[in-house]
N, C-alpha and C positions, 0 to 999 in steps of 0.2 A: 504494500500500500504506500509506504513512504518512498518517494521517487524524486530525489533531489535534482536529477538531470532532465526532468520532463520539460517538454516544449509548451509554451503558452498556446491556448486555444483561441484563435482570433478570427473574427469575421464569420463565424459559423452560426447558422440557425440551430440552436441546441434545444433539446427537450428531455423531459423525463417521460419515458414510455411505461405506462402501467401495464404489466404483463397479464394480470388476471382479467382485465376488461378490454385490452387492446386500445387504450385511451392515451393520447399524447397531451402533455402539459408543456407548453412553450416556456422556455426560460428567457425572459426579456433581457437583452444585452445591456440596457441602460441602468439596470439595478445593481446594487452592490451586495444586497442580502435578499434571499428569497426564503420565506418561512414556509415550512411544511407541517401540517397538522390539521386540527379541527377547530379553527378559530370561531369565536362567537360572531364576528363580522368579517367578511371577506375583503381584504385589502388588495389593491393592485399588485400583482407579482407574487402573492401568496398562493400556495398550492393547497387547496382545501380538499381533504380526503374524506370528508364526512359522508358523502354519498357512495363511496367505494365499498365493495364487499370487505368484511373483516375490519372495518374502521375502528371497532372496539379495541384493537391492539395498538392503536395510534393515540398518542397523547395530544392534548389541545395544542401545545407548543412542543413539537416532537424533535424536529431537526431544522437545520438551515443550510442553504447553499450560499457560500460567501464567494464573491468574485473580487480578486485583487490582482491588478496588473495582468488581466486576461487569463488568469489561472483560476479554475473553479475548485472549491473545497467543500467537503461535507462536514457538518458538525452536529453531533448529538447534543441537544441543549438541556439534557437532564431528563429524558423521557423515562416513563415507567418501565417499558418493555424493551428498550434499547434500540439502537440503529446498527445495522450490519452492512459492511462494505465487502463485497465478494466473500460472503459467509463468515467474516471476522467481525466480532462485536467491537464497536468503537468505544473508546474511553470518553465519557461525557466531557464536553467543553473543549476537546482537542480537535484541531483541524486536520483533515486528511485530504490530500489532493485527489481529484477525480480525473480519470482517463476515459476516453470514449469507449463504450462497451461495458463499463463498470456496472455491477449489479448492486442495488441498494434495497435492503429489506427494512421495513419499519416494523419492529417487533420480531419475535422468533418464528421459525417454521415456514418462512417464505410465503406467508399469507397475503402480505401487502408488499409487492415487489415492483421496483422500477428499474429500467435500464437507462443509463446516461448516454444519449445518442445525438448524432447530427441529424437534423430534420431532412427528410427526403421528399421530393415531389415526384409523384407517379402520374404518367399519362393515363387518363381515364379509359377504362375498358367499356365497350358497348354493353349496356345492361342485358343480362340474361338471367334465367332462373337459377343458374349454377354458380354465379360469381358473387362475391362480397366485395366491398371496398378493399382494395389491396393495401397491404402494409409492407414497405420495403425497409429492411434493416441492413445497413451497410456496416461491415466490420472493417476497421482499419488497424492493420498490424504493422508495426515498425518499431525499431529500437527507440525507446524513449529515454534510455540512459546507456552509458557505456557498459554497465554491469548486467544488462538484460541478457538472459540466457534462453536457450531453446526450450528448456524445461518450463520456465516461467511463461513463455509465450504459448506453449502448447497447453499448459494448465489453464491459462486465461481463455484460450480458444475453446476448449471443451466445456468450461464453465458457462461461457456465453452461448455456445452452440446448444447446450442442454436446456438453457432457458428459452431459446428460440424454438427448439423442438417441442418443449412443454406447451408453449403458447400456441404453436401451430396445431398441436394435437387437440387442445381445447376448442380452437376455432373449427376444426374439422368435425368434432363431436357436435357442436352447435349446428353446423350445416347439415349433418346427417339427421339430426332431430327434426329439422325443418322439412327435409325431403321425405321423411317417413309418412305414409298415409294415415 
């Protein structure tokens, strides 16, 4: 998680992609702090998870994404059930740098899972009874520090690939339910 040689993320349309519902939350580039939780009132830039499944695992003020010099950080702000970055529980109040493709869980058990991604635009498909709106997830792999190893890269790839497969499987199950008589 700690990566001192990481490159700044600049000029990208970034988002948190909620895996369980295939929902994207845009991260507005002009903000320096984006609060994640179940706020009593929704402020511009805050990600309100109140309407997501398993929101009971998420604290009112659960986590923040902080942006400094075009580098994005995740911070658990003292949540009850913890924040996990790539399956590792974060120490409250500490900043951890985010890389594209990172998995963020609010609470244990991967019940409220987000992927930190670059937004993608997809050419619309002609509507048919067999297609749903498409979601494109682009994975970018490259050395982010001089110490990056093949083992770390493969581990990250399989972690992300597993999340994508899980999400795709849920979407296919929903489609098959709709197609059943």
